[in-house]
KOLMI-551309 format. One record per residue (C-alpha): residue number from 1; residue in three letters; chain; y, z, x. Coordinates in nm, 4 decimals, decimal comma. Each point is the difference from the previous one (the first is absolute). Layout:
% KOLMI-551309
i_aa_ch_y_z_x
NUM_Ala_A_Y_Z_X
...
//
This chain:
% KOLMI-551309
i_aa_ch_y_z_x
1_Met_A_-0,2765_16,0714_7,0751
2_Pro_A_-0,1408_0,3202_0,1581
3_Gln_A_-0,3561_-0,0182_0,1342
4_Lys_A_-0,2629_0,1029_-0,2512
5_Arg_A_-0,2395_0,2820_0,0893
6_Ile_A_-0,3575_0,0189_-0,1314
7_Leu_A_-0,2489_0,2853_0,0552
8_Leu_A_-0,3563_-0,1202_0,0526
9_Phe_A_-0,2633_0,2703_-0,0602
10_Ala_A_-0,3199_-0,0916_0,1868
11_Ala_A_-0,3036_0,2060_0,0986
12_Lys_A_-0,0369_-0,2036_0,3172
13_Leu_A_0,2028_-0,2680_0,1784
14_Gly_A_-0,1836_-0,3273_0,0522
15_Tyr_A_-0,0199_-0,3643_-0,1114
16_Gln_A_0,1457_0,0525_-0,3468
17_Thr_A_0,2953_0,2081_0,1223
18_Arg_A_0,0682_-0,2607_0,2680
19_Ser_A_0,0249_-0,2635_-0,2709
20_Phe_A_0,2602_0,2097_-0,1772
21_Glu_A_0,1847_0,0547_0,3281
22_Glu_A_0,0178_-0,3738_0,0624
23_Ala_A_0,1352_-0,0581_-0,3502
24_Ala_A_0,2534_0,2815_0,0440
25_Lys_A_0,1340_-0,1513_0,3233
26_Lys_A_0,0359_-0,3377_-0,1726
27_Leu_A_0,1936_0,1591_-0,2902
28_Asp_A_0,2033_0,2324_0,2239
29_Val_A_-0,1431_0,3011_-0,1841
30_Glu_A_-0,0455_0,3298_0,1807
31_Leu_A_-0,3595_0,1109_-0,0455
32_Val_A_-0,0674_0,3688_0,0468
33_Tyr_A_-0,3633_0,1090_0,0246
34_Val_A_-0,1238_0,3200_-0,1638
35_Thr_A_-0,3465_0,0541_0,1352
36_Asp_A_-0,2792_0,2549_0,0421
37_Arg_A_0,0154_0,1141_0,3624
38_Cys_A_0,0456_0,3122_0,2026
39_His_A_0,3571_0,1277_-0,0436
40_Gln_A_-0,0072_0,1589_0,3493
41_Leu_A_-0,0182_-0,3400_0,1728
42_Glu_A_0,3514_-0,1298_0,0686
43_Asp_A_-0,0092_-0,3619_-0,1171
44_Pro_A_-0,3030_-0,1020_0,2142
45_Trp_A_0,0175_-0,3651_-0,1101
46_Asn_A_0,3795_-0,0345_0,0015
47_Asp_A_0,0022_-0,0990_-0,3669
48_Arg_A_0,2262_0,2878_-0,1215
49_Ala_A_-0,2615_0,0832_-0,2646
50_Ile_A_0,0354_0,3182_-0,2018
51_Ala_A_-0,3159_0,2103_0,0406
52_Val_A_-0,1456_0,1526_-0,3173
53_Lys_A_-0,3360_0,1083_-0,1440
54_Phe_A_-0,0994_-0,1997_-0,3042
55_Glu_A_-0,2551_0,2597_-0,1181
56_Ser_A_0,3058_0,2077_-0,1026
57_Pro_A_0,2124_-0,2636_-0,1788
58_Glu_A_0,2762_0,2280_-0,1201
59_Val_A_0,0406_0,1526_0,3450
60_Ala_A_0,0049_-0,3478_0,1536
61_Ala_A_0,2593_-0,1082_-0,2531
62_His_A_0,2167_0,3067_0,0757
63_Thr_A_0,0007_-0,0932_0,3693
64_Val_A_0,1146_-0,3533_-0,0851
65_Ile_A_0,2647_0,1189_-0,2492
66_Gln_A_0,1464_0,2416_0,2573
67_His_A_0,0136_-0,2754_0,2621
68_Phe_A_0,1859_-0,2397_-0,2282
69_Arg_A_0,2133_0,2398_-0,1968
70_Glu_A_0,3186_-0,1483_0,1538
71_Ile_A_-0,1422_-0,3466_0,0812
72_Gln_A_-0,0160_-0,2889_-0,2428
73_Val_A_-0,3492_-0,1188_-0,0985
74_Asp_A_-0,0294_-0,3195_-0,2074
75_Gly_A_-0,3702_-0,0087_-0,0840
76_Ile_A_-0,3462_0,1410_0,0607
77_Leu_A_-0,3364_-0,1720_0,0440
78_Ala_A_-0,3447_0,1520_0,0525
79_Leu_A_-0,3064_-0,1614_0,1632
80_Gly_A_-0,3484_0,1278_-0,0748
81_Asp_A_-0,1008_0,2746_-0,2420
82_Arg_A_0,0684_0,3159_0,2044
83_Pro_A_0,3773_-0,0463_0,0407
84_Met_A_0,0748_-0,0935_-0,3628
85_Ala_A_0,0612_0,3504_-0,1351
86_Ala_A_0,2306_0,1055_0,2832
87_Ala_A_0,1989_-0,3240_-0,0501
88_Ala_A_0,0362_0,0720_-0,3691
89_Tyr_A_0,1261_0,3577_0,0500
90_Ala_A_0,2381_-0,1149_0,2709
91_Ala_A_0,1389_-0,2782_-0,2177
92_Arg_A_0,0538_0,2470_-0,2834
93_Gly_A_0,1873_0,2362_0,2300
94_Leu_A_0,2183_-0,2745_0,1465
95_Gly_A_0,0763_-0,1609_-0,3362
96_Ile_A_-0,1713_-0,3300_0,0849
97_Ala_A_-0,1815_-0,2177_-0,2525
98_His_A_-0,3737_0,0721_0,0186
99_Asn_A_-0,2961_0,1142_-0,2048
100_His_A_-0,0268_0,3525_-0,1359
101_Pro_A_-0,2109_0,2280_0,2202
102_Leu_A_-0,2302_0,0839_-0,2937
103_Ser_A_-0,0806_-0,3739_-0,0412
104_Ile_A_-0,0771_-0,0218_0,3707
105_Glu_A_-0,2259_0,3041_-0,0142
106_Ala_A_-0,1916_-0,1596_-0,2907
107_Cys_A_-0,0553_-0,3135_0,2119
108_Arg_A_-0,1275_0,2123_0,2912
109_Ser_A_-0,2751_0,1636_-0,2092
110_Lys_A_-0,2836_-0,2178_-0,1318
111_Leu_A_-0,0687_0,2733_-0,2560
112_Arg_A_0,3532_0,0216_-0,1325
113_Met_A_0,0270_-0,3784_-0,0106
114_Arg_A_-0,3139_-0,0233_-0,2164
115_Glu_A_0,1398_0,2684_-0,2342
116_Val_A_0,3267_-0,1925_-0,0354
117_Phe_A_-0,1742_-0,3313_-0,0699
118_Arg_A_-0,2321_0,1631_-0,2542
119_Asp_A_0,2856_0,1735_-0,1803
120_Ala_A_0,1978_-0,3251_-0,0105
121_Gly_A_-0,2881_-0,1779_-0,1731
122_Leu_A_-0,0790_-0,2249_0,2968
123_Arg_A_-0,3594_-0,0973_0,0725
124_Thr_A_-0,1427_0,2885_0,2008
125_Pro_A_-0,3621_0,0922_0,0924
126_Trp_A_-0,1323_0,3490_-0,0619
127_Phe_A_0,0843_0,2316_0,2911
128_Arg_A_-0,0561_0,3532_0,1249
129_Lys_A_0,1422_0,2115_0,2799
130_Ile_A_-0,2840_0,1755_0,1820
131_Pro_A_-0,0140_0,2481_0,2911
132_Leu_A_-0,1713_-0,0860_0,3292
133_His_A_-0,1174_0,3592_0,0528
134_Pro_A_-0,2519_0,0700_-0,1368
135_Ala_A_-0,1535_-0,3438_-0,0648
136_Pro_A_0,0174_-0,0577_-0,3774
137_Glu_A_-0,3032_-0,0862_-0,2119
138_Pro_A_0,0954_-0,3307_-0,1686
139_Ala_A_-0,2217_0,0580_-0,3022
140_Leu_A_0,1994_0,3123_-0,0860
141_Leu_A_0,3259_-0,1981_0,0264
142_Gly_A_-0,1129_-0,2705_-0,2385
143_Ile_A_0,0168_-0,2657_0,2746
144_Thr_A_-0,1254_-0,3444_-0,0990
145_Tyr_A_-0,0835_-0,2858_0,2341
146_Pro_A_0,1180_-0,2100_0,1711
147_Cys_A_0,2999_0,2072_0,1011
148_Val_A_0,2466_0,0076_0,2862
149_Leu_A_0,0923_0,3060_0,2110
150_Lys_A_0,3419_0,0126_0,1693
151_Pro_A_0,2109_0,2447_0,2033
152_Leu_A_0,3034_0,0958_-0,2012
153_Ser_A_0,2711_-0,1246_0,2349
154_Leu_A_-0,1285_-0,2323_0,2761
155_Ser_A_0,0880_-0,3678_0,0059
156_Ala_A_-0,1597_-0,3321_0,1127
157_Ser_A_-0,3224_0,0831_-0,1934
158_Gln_A_-0,0840_0,2617_0,2654
159_Gly_A_-0,2802_0,2217_-0,1310
160_Val_A_-0,0511_-0,2000_-0,3201
161_Ile_A_-0,3767_-0,0333_-0,0832
162_Arg_A_-0,1925_-0,1368_-0,2949
163_Ala_A_-0,3038_0,1957_-0,1189
164_Asn_A_-0,2681_-0,1481_-0,2264
165_Asn_A_-0,2121_0,3174_-0,0538
166_Arg_A_-0,0162_0,3714_0,0728
167_Val_A_-0,1353_-0,0429_0,3536
168_Glu_A_0,2817_-0,2348_0,0956
169_Phe_A_0,2533_0,2260_-0,1690
170_Leu_A_-0,1019_0,3042_0,2076
171_Ala_A_-0,0109_-0,2074_0,3174
172_Ala_A_0,3481_-0,1301_-0,0724
173_Val_A_0,1324_0,3523_-0,0517
174_Ala_A_-0,1496_0,1111_0,3343
175_Arg_A_0,1467_-0,3048_0,1790
176_Ile_A_0,3466_0,0487_-0,1457
177_Arg_A_-0,0173_0,3715_0,0785
178_Asn_A_-0,0722_-0,0781_0,3661
179_Leu_A_0,2865_-0,2550_0,0090
180_Leu_A_0,2528_0,2420_-0,1496
181_Ala_A_-0,1110_0,2720_0,2399
182_Ser_A_0,0698_-0,2186_0,3038
183_Ala_A_0,2504_0,1299_0,2481
184_Glu_A_0,2236_-0,3046_-0,0512
185_Leu_A_0,0335_0,0498_-0,3772
186_Gln_A_0,0246_0,3756_0,0231
187_Ala_A_0,2876_-0,0418_0,2466
188_Ser_A_0,1770_-0,2301_-0,2472
189_Arg_A_0,0201_0,2877_-0,2486
190_Glu_A_-0,0581_-0,2408_-0,2847
191_Pro_A_-0,0122_0,1852_-0,3343
192_Asn_A_-0,3205_0,0539_-0,1980
193_Leu_A_-0,2443_-0,0522_0,2885
194_Asn_A_-0,2416_0,2368_-0,1795
195_His_A_-0,0254_-0,2098_-0,3164
196_Leu_A_-0,0719_-0,3581_-0,0986
197_Ile_A_0,0163_-0,2111_-0,3123
198_Val_A_-0,3001_-0,1700_-0,1563
199_Glu_A_0,0492_-0,2723_-0,2574
200_Gly_A_-0,1898_-0,2685_-0,1847
201_Tyr_A_-0,0556_-0,3192_0,1966
202_Ile_A_0,2123_-0,2893_-0,1314
203_Pro_A_-0,1808_-0,3303_0,0385
204_Gly_A_0,1942_-0,3204_0,0588
205_Glu_A_0,2258_-0,1644_0,2538
206_Glu_A_0,3152_0,1358_0,1651
207_Val_A_0,3550_-0,1307_0,0277
208_Ala_A_0,3083_0,1440_0,1671
209_Val_A_0,3668_-0,0415_-0,0947
210_Glu_A_0,3102_0,0463_0,2084
211_Gly_A_0,3271_0,0751_-0,1730
212_Val_A_0,3407_0,1652_0,0321
213_Leu_A_0,1875_0,2209_-0,2456
214_Ala_A_0,3738_0,0291_-0,0608
215_Asn_A_0,1339_0,2386_-0,2672
216_Gly_A_-0,3437_0,0047_-0,1620
217_Thr_A_-0,0261_-0,3843_-0,0173
218_Leu_A_-0,3023_-0,1436_0,1734
219_Arg_A_-0,0070_-0,3344_0,1790
220_Ile_A_-0,3372_-0,1453_0,1034
221_Leu_A_0,0060_-0,1250_0,3577
222_Ala_A_-0,3584_-0,1167_0,0410
223_Ser_A_-0,3433_0,0236_-0,1596
224_Phe_A_-0,3067_0,0030_0,2222
225_Asp_A_-0,3619_-0,0798_-0,0778
226_Lys_A_-0,2680_0,1939_0,1874
227_Pro_A_-0,2846_-0,2559_0,0097
228_Asp_A_-0,2553_0,2278_0,1760
229_Pro_A_-0,2087_0,2092_-0,2406
230_Leu_A_0,0940_0,3675_0,0164
231_Val_A_-0,3099_0,1518_-0,1620
232_Gly_A_-0,0866_0,2748_0,2490
233_Pro_A_-0,1549_0,2102_0,1262
234_Tyr_A_0,3229_-0,0053_0,2050
235_Phe_A_0,3261_-0,1767_-0,0792
236_Glu_A_0,1503_-0,1350_0,3217
237_Glu_A_0,2484_-0,2742_-0,0997
238_Thr_A_0,0025_-0,3335_0,1780
239_Ile_A_0,1713_-0,3151_-0,1382
240_Tyr_A_0,3276_-0,0286_-0,1935
241_Val_A_0,1065_-0,3434_-0,1226
242_Thr_A_0,3169_-0,0958_-0,1897
243_Pro_A_0,0812_-0,1477_-0,2473
244_Ser_A_-0,2679_0,1249_-0,2295
245_Arg_A_-0,2464_-0,2468_-0,1433
246_Arg_A_-0,0274_0,1982_-0,3216
247_Ser_A_0,0972_-0,1620_-0,3327
248_Leu_A_0,3581_0,0290_-0,1102
249_Glu_A_-0,1143_0,2188_-0,2892
250_Met_A_-0,1805_0,2383_0,2348
251_Gln_A_0,2943_0,0180_0,2420
252_Gln_A_0,2273_0,0876_-0,2911
253_Glu_A_-0,2386_0,2803_-0,1022
254_Ile_A_-0,0032_0,1273_0,3593
255_Glu_A_0,3813_0,0008_0,0065
256_Arg_A_0,0133_0,1852_-0,3359
257_Thr_A_-0,2413_0,2611_0,1256
258_Leu_A_0,2028_0,0417_0,3204
259_Arg_A_0,3199_0,0516_-0,1978
260_Asp_A_-0,1723_0,2541_-0,2250
261_Ser_A_-0,1476_0,1792_0,3030
262_Val_A_0,3348_0,0162_0,1776
263_Ala_A_0,1650_0,1368_-0,3161
264_Ala_A_-0,2771_0,2554_-0,0506
265_Ile_A_0,0327_0,1314_0,3590
266_Gly_A_0,3798_-0,0048_-0,0260
267_Leu_A_0,0830_-0,2227_0,2946
268_Thr_A_0,3453_-0,1544_-0,0113
269_Tyr_A_0,1040_-0,1223_0,3460
270_Gly_A_-0,1294_-0,1768_0,3099
271_Pro_A_-0,3218_-0,1756_0,1013
272_Val_A_-0,3218_0,0242_-0,2027
273_His_A_-0,3533_-0,0857_0,1087
274_Ala_A_-0,2622_0,0025_-0,2760
275_Glu_A_-0,3775_-0,0522_-0,0213
276_Phe_A_-0,1950_-0,1014_-0,3140
277_Arg_A_-0,3555_-0,0744_-0,1121
278_Ile_A_-0,0651_-0,2785_-0,2469
279_Asn_A_-0,3007_-0,0348_-0,2258
280_Glu_A_-0,0929_-0,1108_-0,3540
281_Asp_A_0,1745_0,3091_-0,1402
282_Gly_A_0,3344_-0,0897_0,1576
283_Val_A_0,2136_0,1343_0,2865
284_Trp_A_-0,0574_0,3460_0,1488
285_Pro_A_0,2692_0,1536_0,2215
286_Leu_A_-0,1540_0,1532_0,3097
287_Glu_A_0,2960_0,1182_0,2015
288_Ile_A_0,3795_-0,0384_0,0002
289_Ala_A_0,1817_0,0776_0,3257
290_Pro_A_0,3813_0,0064_0,0431
291_Arg_A_-0,0178_-0,1679_0,3426
292_Pro_A_-0,0506_-0,3524_0,1398
293_Ile_A_-0,3419_-0,1413_0,0794
294_Gly_A_-0,1433_0,1723_0,3072
295_Gly_A_-0,0855_-0,1016_0,3523
296_Leu_A_0,1002_-0,3528_0,1002
297_Cys_A_-0,0893_-0,1527_-0,3358
298_Ala_A_0,3675_-0,0520_-0,0842
299_Arg_A_0,0081_-0,2800_0,2569
300_Ala_A_-0,1825_-0,2172_-0,2546
301_Leu_A_0,3134_0,0012_-0,2151
302_Arg_A_0,3155_-0,2123_0,0450
303_Phe_A_0,2933_-0,0363_-0,2348
304_Gly_A_0,2853_-0,2457_-0,0224
305_Pro_A_0,1535_-0,2072_0,1211
306_Asn_A_0,3114_0,2156_0,0246
307_Ser_A_0,3627_-0,1155_0,0190
308_Thr_A_-0,0476_-0,1105_0,3617
309_Gly_A_-0,3192_-0,1878_-0,0741
310_Glu_A_-0,2289_0,2631_0,1518
311_Trp_A_-0,3223_0,1512_-0,1338
312_Ile_A_-0,0056_0,3780_0,0207
313_Gly_A_-0,2811_0,2538_0,0077
314_Leu_A_-0,0721_0,2882_-0,2395
315_Glu_A_0,1583_0,2510_0,2399
316_Glu_A_0,3322_-0,1797_-0,0005
317_Leu_A_-0,0095_-0,0345_-0,3776
318_Leu_A_-0,0603_0,3756_-0,0423
319_Leu_A_0,2711_0,0868_0,2531
320_Arg_A_0,2458_-0,2199_-0,1910
321_His_A_-0,1052_0,1753_-0,3185
322_Ala_A_0,0398_0,3497_0,1432
323_Ala_A_0,3355_-0,0792_0,1656
324_Glu_A_0,1294_-0,2067_-0,2953
325_Leu_A_0,0695_-0,3004_0,2205
326_Gly_A_-0,0747_-0,2671_-0,2572
327_Glu_A_-0,2471_-0,2896_-0,0017
328_Thr_A_-0,2763_0,2296_-0,1275
329_Gly_A_-0,1002_-0,2407_-0,2775
330_Leu_A_-0,1558_-0,2596_0,2310
331_Ala_A_-0,3320_-0,1352_-0,1225
332_Arg_A_-0,3230_-0,0120_0,1960
333_Glu_A_-0,0723_-0,3335_0,1648
334_Ser_A_-0,1999_-0,2491_-0,2056
335_Gln_A_-0,2613_-0,0478_0,2715
336_Ser_A_-0,3187_0,2099_-0,0233
337_Ala_A_-0,0450_0,2763_0,2548
338_Gly_A_-0,2462_0,2754_0,0820
339_Val_A_-0,1134_0,2674_0,2407
340_Met_A_-0,3373_0,1395_0,1024
341_Met_A_-0,0140_0,3603_0,1063
342_Ile_A_-0,2810_-0,0381_0,2547
343_Pro_A_-0,2783_0,2380_-0,1076
344_Val_A_-0,1712_0,2411_0,2334
345_Pro_A_-0,3729_-0,0915_0,0011
346_Arg_A_-0,1182_0,3327_0,1482
347_Ser_A_0,1403_0,3155_0,1581
348_Gly_A_0,0148_0,0231_0,3759
349_Ile_A_0,2191_-0,0793_0,2992
350_Tyr_A_0,1949_-0,3260_-0,0213
351_Glu_A_-0,0358_-0,1974_0,3222
352_Gly_A_0,1572_-0,3362_-0,0802
353_Val_A_-0,0289_-0,3264_-0,1925
354_Ala_A_-0,1210_-0,3503_0,0810
355_Gly_A_0,0803_-0,3250_-0,1805
356_Leu_A_0,3684_0,0749_-0,0546
357_Lys_A_0,1200_-0,3352_0,1264
358_Ala_A_-0,2402_-0,1923_-0,2241
359_Ala_A_0,0917_0,2118_-0,2999
360_Lys_A_0,3684_-0,0671_0,0503
361_Glu_A_-0,0640_-0,3744_0,0068
362_Val_A_-0,1463_-0,0021_-0,3550
363_Val_A_0,2145_-0,2141_-0,2267
364_Gly_A_0,2304_0,2158_-0,2108
365_Ile_A_-0,0077_0,3064_0,2301
366_Thr_A_0,3510_0,1060_0,0939
367_Asp_A_-0,0763_0,3085_0,2065
368_Ile_A_-0,2675_0,2507_0,0968
369_Leu_A_0,0957_0,3487_0,1222
370_Ile_A_-0,2610_0,2372_0,1340
371_Thr_A_0,1405_0,3498_-0,0462
372_Ala_A_-0,3040_0,2037_0,1155
373_Arg_A_0,0394_0,1204_0,3601
374_Glu_A_-0,2779_-0,0583_0,2494
375_His_A_-0,2104_0,3060_0,0900
376_Asp_A_0,1210_0,1892_-0,3108
377_Ala_A_-0,2384_0,1423_-0,2562
378_Ile_A_0,0110_-0,1795_-0,3343
379_Ala_A_-0,1654_0,1060_-0,3237
380_Ala_A_-0,1547_-0,2124_-0,2756
381_Trp_A_0,0591_0,0895_-0,3630
382_Pro_A_-0,0194_0,2416_-0,1747
383_Glu_A_0,1053_0,2180_0,2928
384_Gly_A_0,2320_-0,2702_0,1399
385_Ser_A_0,3468_-0,0970_-0,1087
386_Ser_A_0,1172_-0,2379_0,2774
387_Tyr_A_-0,0879_-0,3668_0,0290
388_Leu_A_-0,0838_-0,2013_0,3142
389_Gly_A_0,2958_-0,2260_-0,0645
390_Phe_A_0,1456_-0,2607_-0,2340
391_Ile_A_-0,0459_-0,3760_-0,0503
392_Phe_A_0,2740_-0,2016_-0,1729
393_Ala_A_-0,0186_-0,3410_-0,1676
394_Arg_A_0,2104_-0,2425_-0,2000
395_Ala_A_-0,1004_-0,3147_-0,1873
396_Glu_A_0,0850_-0,1986_-0,3131
397_Lys_A_-0,2678_0,1661_-0,2170
398_Pro_A_-0,1258_0,3581_-0,0175
399_Gln_A_-0,3633_-0,1116_0,0505
400_Glu_A_0,1005_-0,1740_0,3228
401_Val_A_0,1583_0,3254_0,1236
402_Glu_A_-0,3134_0,1934_-0,0837
403_Ser_A_-0,2230_-0,2532_0,1764
404_Ala_A_0,2139_0,0055_0,3116
405_Leu_A_-0,0077_0,3779_0,0167
406_Arg_A_-0,3801_0,0074_-0,0370
407_Glu_A_-0,0495_-0,2748_0,2608
408_Ala_A_0,2239_0,1657_0,2535
409_His_A_-0,1685_0,3392_-0,0532
410_Ala_A_-0,3431_-0,1570_0,0521
411_Lys_A_0,1055_-0,1178_0,3483
412_Leu_A_0,0895_0,3527_0,1137
413_Gln_A_-0,2635_0,2104_0,1763
414_Phe_A_0,1017_0,3623_0,0353
415_Gln_A_-0,1655_0,2192_0,2606
416_Ile_A_-0,0497_0,3513_-0,1308
417_Val_A_-0,2293_0,2263_0,2014
418_Pro_A_-0,1622_0,3177_-0,1324
419_Thr_A_0,1517_0,3384_0,0705
420_Leu_A_-0,1976_0,2461_0,2079
421_Pro_A_-0,1234_0,3409_-0,1154
422_Val_A_0,1609_0,2889_0,1866
423_Glu_A_-0,1152_0,3629_-0,0120
424_His_A_0,2740_0,2632_-0,0222
425_Pro_A_-0,0382_0,2326_0,3032
426_Val_A_0,0494_0,3162_-0,2031
427_Thr_A_-0,1202_-0,0614_-0,3549
428_Gly_A_-0,2757_-0,2497_0,0871
429_Lys_A_0,1098_-0,2201_-0,2933
430_Ile_A_-0,0332_-0,3762_0,0390
431_Lys_A_0,2923_-0,2297_-0,0549
432_Thr_A_0,0708_-0,3604_0,0945
433_Ala_A_0,2250_-0,1245_0,2766
434_Gly_A_0,0825_-0,3306_0,1669
//
């Protein structure tokens, strides 16, 4: 049988792409990266990646289509939110099963997603699109409190702030305006950096669901509880634990809401990651993303055993699905598992961590990976979007997983030193530097 070829659209190459690469080697699948890098550099990392710019998804897709016009491509996957649209346009041009670009665009815009959910009759808070310049007067917009302000297209809860009154609302607008005006985000050419969405705050607890679609049919792969309260003012996520401890009735309602949300958006193929809020009124869809769970969180999931008695990871399962290699119906292991995305306690320069050995010796802990690099600047939420690292645990019961994650985290002492103010030699403006 000829070797299968899968295109992997990724904004950056790192831990998650390496997991896909390991799975591809095991399956004898050729993995071709499509990534956002300078096209004038001639394969600087020797990975044969195709250089594109994801801020222009149709142009990026055209580059890919031209490259593979005479070369067989068997499937397409996208990691992260930025590459999703380019992957959809490329799949459409190459005749590969994927989601429609309009569905992907709806997932990329928090405003459009709210409109779709509202029009489909799903539980949706009130929402408004507002400009950042000039600063709006909330009373004139009919804003009620508490509310949540969000950039229209960023991920990982970056820039998401709760406001309980007018003063907090105006402070949140100013803070988000400064974030979106940063050189890093301006260089990304993200759309709608001059607007944000404000919506009613939804009380309750959060859950996440991982799934995969084939021909419009959804299969649930895992349901995660998020045991830490996410009440604001910022919404940095921390612990995911599976299986969910929710009642069977509630899990069924979550699944129904996910299926209705997927149908409303129009997704039909590939991985799905979804976030929900649960309260006395029922299940509220927050976001639906046609991609796998981000960062290293997928390492908390194992499926199988397969025909050779092995347990496989989410990356291998999704590669099998994209390449149509079979054994994609494997169930998640019965043992409980979880991951903690290690929160950033304060912004500054990361200088190292103590207590790592003791944390790894906690019963139930399977691995701890510190992904922050020493001497690099790191930002706390809401400006931040990168974690210090990941803690993984397995145990018989979900509560044992949660306890192990918390105990291990308590043993870690991160050294983060303040940044220093630096005066620009020409403008005289003050900024921070390590």
